[in-house]
C-alpha positions as CSV (number, residue, x, y, z in Angstrom):
1,X,2.6,1.0,3.4
2,X,-0.1,-1.2,4.8
3,X,0.6,-4.3,2.6
4,X,4.7,-3.9,3.4
5,X,3.8,-4.0,7.1
6,X,1.6,-7.2,6.4
7,X,4.3,-9.2,4.5
8,X,6.5,-8.3,7.5
9,X,4.0,-9.5,10.1
10,X,3.5,-12.7,8.1
11,X,7.3,-13.4,7.8
12,X,7.9,-12.6,11.5
13,X,5.2,-14.9,12.5
14,X,6.6,-18.0,10.3
15,X,10.0,-17.4,11.7
16,X,8.5,-17.5,15.3
17,X,7.1,-20.7,14.7
18,X,10.3,-22.1,13.4
19,X,12.0,-20.6,16.6
20,X,13.7,-18.0,14.9
21,X,14.1,-14.6,16.6
22,X,13.3,-11.3,14.7
23,X,13.9,-7.9,15.2
24,X,12.3,-4.7,13.4
25,X,14.0,-1.8,12.3
26,X,12.1,1.4,11.6
27,X,12.7,4.9,10.5
28,X,10.9,7.2,13.3
29,X,12.8,10.4,12.4
30,X,14.5,12.4,9.8
31,X,16.1,15.5,9.6
32,X,16.7,16.8,6.1
33,X,16.0,14.6,3.1
34,X,16.1,10.9,2.2
35,X,15.2,8.1,-0.4
36,X,12.4,7.2,1.9
37,X,10.5,8.7,4.6
38,X,9.6,7.9,8.3
39,X,7.5,4.9,8.5
40,X,9.4,2.7,6.5
41,X,10.6,-0.6,7.9
42,X,12.7,-3.9,7.5
43,X,12.9,-7.0,9.3
44,X,15.9,-8.8,10.3
45,X,16.3,-12.3,11.8
46,X,18.7,-13.7,14.1
47,X,20.6,-15.5,11.1
48,X,21.1,-11.9,9.3
49,X,18.6,-12.4,6.7
50,X,16.3,-9.0,6.0
51,X,13.3,-8.3,4.4
52,X,12.3,-4.8,3.1
53,X,14.5,-1.8,2.9
54,X,14.6,1.8,4.9
55,X,16.6,3.4,1.9
56,X,18.1,2.9,-1.5
57,X,20.2,0.1,-0.4
58,X,23.1,1.6,1.5
59,X,22.0,1.6,4.9
60,X,20.7,-1.9,5.4
61,X,23.9,-3.7,5.8
62,X,24.8,-1.3,8.6
63,X,21.3,-1.7,10.4
64,X,22.0,-5.7,10.0
65,X,25.4,-5.3,11.6
66,X,24.0,-2.9,14.7
67,X,21.0,-5.3,15.2
68,X,23.0,-8.0,16.7
69,X,23.3,-6.3,19.9
70,X,19.3,-6.4,20.2
71,X,19.3,-10.2,19.8
72,X,21.8,-10.6,22.6
73,X,20.3,-8.2,25.2
74,X,16.6,-8.3,24.1
75,X,16.4,-4.7,24.5
76,X,15.6,-2.0,21.8
77,X,18.0,0.7,20.6
78,X,18.1,3.9,18.4
79,X,20.7,4.5,15.9
80,X,21.3,7.4,13.8
81,X,22.7,7.2,10.1
82,X,24.0,10.6,8.4
83,X,23.5,10.1,4.7
84,X,24.9,13.6,4.0
85,X,28.4,12.3,3.3
86,X,27.3,8.5,2.3
87,X,24.2,8.6,0.6
88,X,23.9,12.1,-1.1
89,X,20.3,12.7,0.4
90,X,21.2,15.6,2.9
91,X,19.5,13.7,5.6
92,X,20.2,12.3,9.2
93,X,18.1,9.1,9.8
94,X,16.8,7.9,13.5
95,X,16.1,4.1,13.3
96,X,14.5,2.2,16.1
97,X,15.7,-1.5,16.2
98,X,13.5,-3.6,18.7
99,X,12.5,-7.4,19.2
100,X,9.6,-8.0,17.0
101,X,7.8,-11.2,18.7
102,X,4.6,-11.7,16.7
103,X,2.3,-13.7,19.1
104,X,-0.2,-16.1,17.9
105,X,-3.1,-13.9,19.5
106,X,-1.5,-10.8,17.8
107,X,-1.2,-12.4,14.5
108,X,-4.8,-13.9,14.4
109,X,-6.3,-10.6,15.4
110,X,-4.2,-8.7,12.7
111,X,-5.5,-10.9,9.9
112,X,-9.0,-10.8,11.0
113,X,-8.5,-6.8,11.1
114,X,-7.0,-6.7,7.6
115,X,-10.0,-9.0,6.2
116,X,-12.4,-6.6,7.7
117,X,-10.6,-3.7,6.2
118,X,-10.1,-1.7,9.5
119,X,-7.3,1.0,9.7
120,X,-4.9,0.8,12.4
121,X,-1.9,3.0,14.0
122,X,1.8,2.3,15.1
123,X,3.0,4.5,18.0
124,X,6.9,4.1,18.4
125,X,8.5,5.3,21.4
126,X,12.2,6.7,21.0
127,X,14.8,9.1,21.7
128,X,16.5,11.4,19.6
129,X,20.3,11.4,20.1
130,X,23.2,11.8,18.3
131,X,25.1,8.6,19.4
132,X,23.4,5.2,19.6
133,X,21.4,4.7,22.7
134,X,19.8,1.5,24.3
135,X,16.6,2.2,26.3
136,X,13.1,1.3,27.1
137,X,12.0,2.0,23.6
138,X,9.4,0.2,21.4
139,X,6.2,0.3,19.4
140,X,2.6,-0.1,20.1
141,X,0.0,-0.9,17.4
142,X,-3.5,-0.1,18.0
143,X,-6.5,-1.1,16.1
144,X,-9.7,1.1,15.5
145,X,-11.6,-0.8,18.2
146,X,-9.0,0.1,20.8
147,X,-7.3,-3.4,21.1
148,X,-3.6,-3.0,21.2
149,X,-0.3,-4.8,21.3
150,X,3.1,-4.4,22.1
151,X,5.8,-5.5,19.6
152,X,7.7,-7.3,22.4
153,X,7.5,-8.2,26.0
154,X,10.0,-5.6,26.9
155,X,8.9,-2.8,29.2
156,X,8.4,0.9,26.9
157,X,8.6,4.0,28.8
158,X,6.0,6.4,27.5
159,X,7.0,9.7,29.3
160,X,10.3,10.1,28.9
161,X,10.6,9.4,25.0
162,X,9.7,11.2,22.0
163,X,7.1,9.4,19.9
164,X,6.4,8.7,16.3
165,X,2.8,7.9,15.2
166,X,1.8,6.5,11.8
167,X,-1.7,5.7,10.5
168,X,-2.5,2.9,8.2
169,X,-5.5,2.8,5.7
170,X,-6.9,-0.7,4.6
171,X,-4.9,-2.6,2.2
172,X,-5.3,-0.8,-1.4
173,X,-7.8,-2.6,-3.5
174,X,-8.5,-2.9,-7.3
175,X,-11.4,-4.2,-9.0
176,X,-11.2,-5.1,-12.4
177,X,-14.5,-5.6,-14.2
178,X,-13.5,-7.6,-17.3
179,X,-11.2,-10.6,-17.8
180,X,-9.6,-10.3,-21.3
181,X,-5.9,-10.4,-22.1
182,X,-5.2,-6.7,-21.0
183,X,-7.0,-7.5,-17.7
184,X,-4.3,-10.2,-16.9
185,X,-1.5,-7.6,-17.4
186,X,-3.1,-5.0,-15.2
187,X,-3.7,-7.6,-12.4
188,X,-0.2,-8.8,-12.4
189,X,1.2,-5.3,-12.0
190,X,-1.3,-4.2,-9.4
191,X,-0.4,-7.2,-7.5
192,X,3.3,-6.3,-7.7
193,X,2.5,-3.1,-6.0
194,X,0.9,-5.1,-3.3
195,X,-2.7,-4.3,-3.9
196,X,-5.6,-6.5,-3.4
197,X,-6.9,-7.6,-6.7
198,X,-10.4,-8.9,-7.5
199,X,-11.3,-9.8,-11.2
200,X,-14.7,-10.1,-12.3
201,X,-15.5,-12.3,-15.6
202,X,-18.8,-12.9,-17.2
203,X,-20.9,-16.0,-16.3
204,X,-21.0,-17.0,-19.9
205,X,-17.0,-17.1,-19.9
206,X,-16.0,-17.7,-16.4
207,X,-12.3,-17.7,-15.4
208,X,-10.4,-19.1,-12.6
209,X,-7.7,-17.7,-10.2
210,X,-5.2,-19.6,-12.1
211,X,-5.9,-17.4,-15.2
212,X,-4.8,-14.2,-13.1
213,X,-1.3,-14.3,-11.5
214,X,-1.5,-12.2,-8.4
215,X,-5.1,-11.9,-8.1
216,X,-6.8,-12.3,-4.6
217,X,-10.2,-13.3,-6.0
218,X,-11.9,-14.1,-9.5
219,X,-15.6,-13.8,-9.9
220,X,-18.0,-15.0,-12.6
221,X,-20.8,-12.3,-12.1
222,X,-23.1,-10.2,-14.3
223,X,-23.8,-6.5,-13.5
224,X,-27.2,-7.0,-12.5
225,X,-26.1,-9.4,-9.8
226,X,-22.9,-8.6,-8.6
227,X,-22.4,-7.3,-4.9
228,X,-20.5,-4.1,-4.8
229,X,-21.2,-3.2,-1.1
230,X,-17.5,-3.7,-0.1
231,X,-16.0,-0.7,-2.3
232,X,-14.8,2.1,-0.2
233,X,-12.4,4.9,-0.6
234,X,-9.3,2.8,-1.0
235,X,-10.7,0.8,-3.9
236,X,-10.3,1.8,-7.4
237,X,-12.6,0.3,-10.2
238,X,-11.4,-0.2,-13.8
239,X,-13.7,-1.2,-16.5
240,X,-12.4,-3.5,-19.3
241,X,-15.0,-5.5,-20.7
242,X,-14.8,-4.2,-24.3
243,X,-18.3,-4.4,-24.3
244,X,-20.6,-1.1,-24.7
245,X,-23.8,-2.5,-22.8
246,X,-21.8,-4.3,-20.1
247,X,-19.8,-1.2,-19.4
248,X,-23.2,0.9,-19.3
249,X,-24.8,-1.8,-16.9
250,X,-21.8,-1.5,-14.6
251,X,-21.8,2.3,-14.7
252,X,-25.5,2.4,-13.8
253,X,-24.7,0.2,-10.8
254,X,-21.5,2.0,-9.7
255,X,-23.2,5.7,-9.8
256,X,-24.0,5.6,-6.1
257,X,-21.2,3.6,-4.9
258,X,-17.9,5.0,-2.9
259,X,-14.7,4.5,-4.4
260,X,-11.4,6.5,-5.1
261,X,-11.1,6.0,-8.9
262,X,-13.2,4.7,-11.8
263,X,-11.5,4.1,-15.1
264,X,-12.8,2.7,-18.6
265,X,-11.1,1.5,-21.5
266,X,-12.3,3.2,-24.9
267,X,-12.4,6.3,-26.9
268,X,-13.5,9.7,-26.1
269,X,-16.3,9.3,-28.3
270,X,-17.5,6.2,-26.6
271,X,-17.4,7.9,-23.4
272,X,-19.6,10.7,-24.6
273,X,-22.2,8.2,-26.0
274,X,-22.2,6.5,-22.5
275,X,-22.9,9.8,-20.8
276,X,-26.0,10.4,-22.9
277,X,-27.1,7.0,-22.1
278,X,-26.6,7.4,-18.4
279,X,-28.7,10.6,-18.4
280,X,-31.4,8.7,-20.2
281,X,-31.5,5.8,-17.4
282,X,-30.5,8.2,-14.8
283,X,-31.8,12.0,-15.4
284,X,-30.6,13.0,-11.9
285,X,-27.3,11.3,-12.2
286,X,-24.7,13.6,-10.4
287,X,-22.5,15.6,-12.3
288,X,-19.5,15.0,-9.7
289,X,-19.9,11.0,-10.6
290,X,-19.4,11.8,-14.5
291,X,-16.4,14.0,-13.9
292,X,-15.1,11.1,-11.8
293,X,-15.0,8.9,-14.6
294,X,-11.6,8.4,-16.1
295,X,-12.0,7.5,-19.9
296,X,-10.0,7.0,-21.8
297,X,-8.3,5.6,-18.9
298,X,-4.6,6.1,-18.1
299,X,-1.9,8.7,-18.4
300,X,-0.7,10.0,-21.7
301,X,2.6,8.3,-21.8
302,X,2.4,6.7,-25.3
303,X,1.2,3.3,-24.3
304,X,0.9,0.7,-26.9
305,X,1.0,-2.7,-25.5
306,X,-1.1,-4.3,-22.8
307,X,1.8,-4.1,-20.5
308,X,2.3,-0.3,-21.2
309,X,-1.5,0.4,-20.9
310,X,-1.5,-1.3,-17.5
311,X,1.4,0.8,-16.5
312,X,-0.5,3.9,-18.0
313,X,-3.7,3.1,-15.8
314,X,-1.8,2.2,-12.5
315,X,0.2,5.5,-12.7
316,X,-3.1,7.4,-13.3
317,X,-4.7,5.5,-10.1
318,X,-1.7,6.6,-8.1
319,X,-1.8,10.2,-9.3
320,X,-5.6,10.7,-8.6
321,X,-5.6,9.1,-5.2
322,X,-2.4,11.0,-4.0
323,X,-3.6,14.1,-5.4
324,X,-0.7,14.8,-7.4
325,X,-0.3,16.5,-11.0
326,X,1.4,14.2,-13.3
327,X,4.9,15.6,-14.8
328,X,8.7,14.8,-14.8
329,X,10.4,15.0,-11.6
330,X,13.4,16.9,-13.2
331,X,10.7,19.9,-13.6
332,X,11.0,20.4,-9.9
333,X,12.8,23.2,-8.9
334,X,16.1,22.1,-6.5
335,X,14.4,23.7,-3.7
336,X,11.4,21.7,-3.8
337,X,13.1,18.3,-3.9
338,X,12.8,18.1,-0.2
339,X,9.1,18.3,-0.5
340,X,8.6,15.0,-2.6
341,X,6.7,12.4,-0.7
């Protein structure tokens, strides 16, 4: 969600610099079930161009049409969209449409906070009503250091409205240790997901960022000298060196670091050998660290090509970080469908 909002902020700022007004449409409440959940957003400019989506594609044209009055009045409004007869999702969406004025000060501070990997929260004030309603509605973004910015200059009534709060973690990060052909595919696909991707090649065979489409950074390092202090629980690490000694050195370096996922290419036998080596070098290494290593990395989906292996690894990362057991959604009972998130 963080990368989606970051994209909307960047586009809105660019349009403002070109004298183009924008509004933001946010799903702030849901009754029943829907394709996507509260907190999804789309950006609309005064010429009718839009970025993002709040559903499977059926609602967006209606939102663009009904957003025109917000451009004219400069006042926020809440609309409802009943998908029970049009989307087949058995749900009613409450959508806040508000002016989205990304000031220079907000944009600058937002980028600083994102670079520092700080969390933030958006609080939206709205009113639940069956009919479309215009009022003193709107959203406020607050950073962890208590700085806050309104999305527009209009007044927001706090006491008389319902509210929807949404917390955003730092942008998800993938650290790829290895720079062979399969690492290129993993990097490209992770960037499509909106992840921040860092690729580490060896000093003996350095690579450039042009070799890895979608990468944020490409470094040339060795296991002894690499700085891993910026790892956090929003970071996944994948070892793809195809070199036993190098993987061992990285595992020794990683065993006391913080991350949410650690995957490594190779066979079960190779991982068993590495565990024995780790116990020789670090006799008191924690069992929890060894259990955290996913090797061979990826879900068992019959992957063969580098692209398919990348999908398998990314799927496992999502499964681990979302704490979800991996199985076909068709195995869910009909009364569980509304609980999918």
